[in-house]
N, C-alpha and C positions, 0 to 999 in steps of 0.2 A: 633916727632914720638908718644908723648903722646897727641900733639893738635890735629895729626891728627885722633887718635882713638876719639877722643871726638868729632870731626864732623862727623865720622862715626854714632856714635851712637845716636847723634840727630835727624838727617837726620833719622833714623831707626824709633826712636820715634817718629816723626810730621808724617808721612808716616800712621804708627799704630795709631793714633789717626782723621787721616781722616776717614780711613776704617772704624773704631768705628762710627762717627757720619752718614757714608753715609748707614748705616743701613743694613740690611741684604742682603746678592746677590741675584738677582732676578730666578736666575738658582735655591738655596738652599732654600731660602724662611726663614721665622722662624720656630724652631722646633715643634711647635704645627700647623701648617697652614694645613699640609694635611691631619692629623688626624681630625681636625676639621670641614674639608668639606666633609671628607667621611661619616663621624658622620651623618650633614648634608641631604649626599643624601640618606644616608639607613634612616632617619627617613621619608623621602619622601614614600615610599614603602610602601603602608600599608601590618602588618605582614602577614594577609591572601592570598596575591593574589597569585591568578593563575599562575600558567607555563604558557608561551605563548606555543600554538600548535607549535611542532614539538620540542620542546624544550625536553630535558632531565626529566621524574617526568609528563611531560604535558598527558589528559586522549587522548586515541586513538579517531578518528572522529567514530560515529554509522555506524555500518557495515551492508549493505544492505541486506534484509533480502533472505529466502534462493530462488531459485525457487517453481515455485508452493506455494508459501506464499504469502499471501497479508496482510498489518499492517492494526487493523481494533478498532480504538480507543483502544488507551493501551493493547491489544490482538491482537491473529493472528488468522485469517479466514484461513484453512486448508484443506485438504482434509476429516479432519474428520467431517467438517462440510460441505460438499458439493462439493466444490472446486473441479474442475476436468482439468487435464493438455488437452492441443491442441491433437483432435485428440482421444480421447478415446471412445471407442467403446462399442456394446450393449453390451457386454458379460465383459466387465473391472471390477474387481470385486472391485473399491472403493466404500466409501458410496455414495455417486453421484447417482451409477448407482445401486449399489447391493441392495440398501435401497428402489428404487421405489418400490410402489403398486405390488405386484407380477404378476397379469393378467394384471396388461400396462406393464410390463417389458415381459412376454410373447408376447403378442399381438404384442411388436416393434421388438422383436428376430425374429418372424415370418414374419416381414414386411420386418428385414432387409434383410434376407437370401432371400426372392424372387425380393427386389433389385439388388442384388448379380448377381442375373443370367440372369438381367438386365444390370449390367455390372453401378451399383452406388453403394456406398460403404459410409452406415449411419455414422455419427457421434454424441456423444452427447453433445452439448455444455454447459448443465445443464438437473440438472436429482432431484434428492428430493436435498433440503436446508432446514440446521441447523435455530429455528429462529433469531441466532442472523446473520446468512450471511441474511436473507431477508429483518432482520430490518435494517443493516448497508446498502444494496442494495438501497431502499427505500431511504434513507439519499441523496443519492451521488443520486439519484433521482431527488428528489429535489433541490437540489444545480444543478445538470447541466437544468433540466426546469421550474426551477424558483419559482416553487409555487407546495405545495403538489397538487391543483386539476388537475394540467397538469402530475404533477407524476404517477398520477393514471393510467393515459391513461399507463401507461407501466410497473408499478410496483406494487406489490398489499403488502398487511399489511402482517405480520406475521400471524395473525390472519386468515384471506381472501387467503393466499394465499398455491394454488394445490403444490406447489414446497415442501413447508411446510410437506405435509400434505403424499409427495410422489406420487401422482395421477395426475402430469404433466411432460412431458419433451420438454426441446429445442434440436431439430437435425440440422442439416448441413451436406453437405456443401450445396449451392443453388441446384444441383442435386437431391439431398436427398430429399429438401424439395418441389420440382419442382414433383418428385417421389410419394411423399407421398398424391399431392394435386391432384393425379389424381388416386392413389390406397390402399390410407390409407383406405376409409371408406370399401373395401373389409376384412380388417384386423381388425377395429372397431376402427381406431383412426382415431382421428378429426380433424381438426384445430380450433380453437373456436375464435377464431378475427382476424379480419381482417387484422387489424396492425400487428400481430404476426404472418407471414410464417412460425414460426419455431417453436410455440408450437401446442402441440400437449395433447391432453386428449384421455381417454378412454372410447368410446361410443357401447358397444358391439352390440346395438340396428340398428347400422348403418353398420352390415354386411347386413340386409334383408332391411333396412329402406333408407340406403345413411345417410349423416352427416345432423343434424339440422342445418338452417342456421344459417351463425357466426352474432357475435356482433362487430360493428363496433371497438370499442376496450372496455377494460375491465370496464367503467365505465357504461357499457351500461346494463352488468351482473349482476343480478338481487342478487345471490350471492356472490358479491361485496359488498352489504349493507348490509347484517349480518351476524352479530358477529357467529364464527365456521367453516361458510362457504369457501369455499377454491377455490384459482387461484395457 
């Protein structure tokens, strides 16, 4: 009996000895292995790394500007700068219409009433503009046309723009432009540039004499060459 117990104990000791020689189980690893790997992983992540998009704490994407607002060089151009929504009328109270030269606005409203009798509706696509708005339009024109010289055929500087002074208005749609080309002189309203059938200015003498000859484009207008002139 005692001999049998000794054999069993000897076998158990042998098994335990073999396990200690074989090292830690691949399933459990050594006591410090998991913590060491975790520390290495965390140390590879910069402490100020931003959260991934969509994860908790991540900054929301920038919102689109509200309708009627254009982002411009860190600020917005809006109604206060003369920006008008589509379909603005000659009676609109926004600054783009209301800030026009009073004599021009009166003539425009008289013409719009006469056109309405002929079934034609005027809209104001652009009227008075702030200098900031005009400057941004000029930058966009240079980007679109490639050179300042070509852009000058379409957009004036803030210093020479009659839009900034409230002395010019752009009208639409096409049938309104057509009506004004035929009847505008009777109301003292004249197209000034051949390449801009939407751009009208007040010429009171046109009521009796007709509109003066148009320039092909603004670069031919002497007012564009002197500081303080307007288009």
